[in-house]
N, C-alpha and C positions, 0 to 999 in steps of 0.2 A: 565477393565484392567488398573492398575495403570501406567504401563510403557507406554501404548499407550496414556493415558491422558496427561502424562508428555511431550511426544514428540509433540503432537498436540498443547499443551499449549505453549511450547517453540517456535514452528514454527509459530503459528497463530499471536502472538503478534508482532514480527518483520515484518511479512508479512503485517499486517494491517498498520504499520507505514510506510513501504516501499510504499504501494499503496497510502497512504495519501500524502506522500512526492511527488510522481509522479504527483498526481492530482494538488497539490499546484504549482509545477513547470510548468506543462503542460498548466494549465488554462491561465495564462498571455501570454504564447507563442502562443497558439491557437488564442486567442483574438487579439493579436498583428499581427498575420499573416493574419487575416481577414477570417480565415477558419470558425470560429464559428459565 
């Protein structure tokens, strides 16, 4: 289904960027807090 592919394609890309952003932000915070 073309519509379904378009929706998942539009959602997946920003979602991956969002997760990557959170990882980049959270990593130094976690290390700095001594949790990791």
